[in-house]
N, C-alpha and C positions, 0 to 999 in steps of 0.2 A: 711597881714599875721602880727599875736601874736607872738613877739619877742621869745617868750618857742619855737613856732615850728621852727620860722629860727633857732636857733640857732641846735636846735633837726637835722636839716635839714642837717644844715653844717659839723655837727660831725659824722651822722651815715652816711655811703656812702660804695656802694660796689666797689671794685677796680680789674684789670683784669692785672694780673702781671705771664707771660708764660705762659698767657691761663688758668688761674686756676681763678677762682671769690675767693677774699676775704674782707670779712664783714671788714671793720674800723669803729674806735668805736675810736672819736679824745677829748680825756680827759686836750688837754695841756690848764694845768691855768684853769680847770674845780673847779667852786666851788661844795658845795653840792647838794645845789640846781640843779645845769647844771648837775652834775652825775648822777641824779635821773631822768630828761628828759629823756640822755643820753638812759640810760638803758631801761624807756620804751617805747622809738624811736625801741632799735633793741629786744625787748624781739620778737615782734611780728613773726618780720622777721629770729630771728634763730628760734625761734617755728615755725614757718611752713615749717621748710627744713625736710626733710629728716634726721633718727637718723644717726648720725654719721658723718654728711657730712660738718657741716660747718670749715671754717677756719676763725678766728679773730684774728685779732690783734688791741688791741692797746696800744694807746701814751699815757703815763702817764706823759708827759712832765712838770713838778710845779704844778705837780695837789697837791691841797692839800690835805693832808695826816691829817683826823681825825677821830673820830671814825661811827661817823656819816659816813661819806662817807664810811668809810671799811666795815662796816655792809651793806652796798649799792653792796659793789661790791662782798661783801663773798654770801649774796643770791643771788644775780644774777646769780654767777660762778656756785653756786647748782646745779639752778635752769636748766643752761645751759646746765652740764654734757653730757645727752644723745643724743643731737646735735653736739656738738662740736667735730670733730674729730681732732685737732691741735689749737693750741694756742698760741699766740706770744705778749707780749709788750716790748716796747721801751719807755726811757726816763726816768728809773726809779734813782731816787735818793738813796743813799747809807741807807738811811733812810726807803723808800721805797722798798728798794730789803729788807730789813731785813722781814719788813711788809705782804711782800710780800711770804713771807717763811711760816708766820704763814696762810696765807689764804690759800697757797698750804696744809699744812697740816690739815686745816677744815675742805676743800671744797674737796678734794679728785682728785684733778685737777691738775695735769702738762698745765705750764703757762710756757714757753723758755721766757726769759731775754736778747737782744740785746741791742746793742749799737746803730744801727742803722737802720729805716723803711726799705733798703735795705736789711739790712742780715738778718731781720723781715719775709719779703717778700720771697727773695733769699729759706729760710728753711720752712716756711710754701707750698712754692708749691713745694717743694720734699720729703712731708708725702708722701707717699704710701695710 
């Protein structure tokens, strides 16, 4: 299996939390190239779902915040808007929090930030 496929499989997965399915996008310490690979792997999973049905959790712990990675995420969040019911993120540094505030404005998307994956998962599955 090529390295990039292996990375994508490890970084994009469905979790079941309290009986509800959540799509995990693990961008922990991801490079710009890895972010692009995760996005291309997750895109068909999200776009294949019913509108307004996907719960997403994105872990951005120690992700490299650069213009390229931010532009990938902005475009991805915009195109996913019809499919995502609720989105949460964890692991945001102070710089990432500031950038995510801008991303939310640019995309018109709500992205709730949490300190832990557990808190994020608990919130996601509580969304009616």
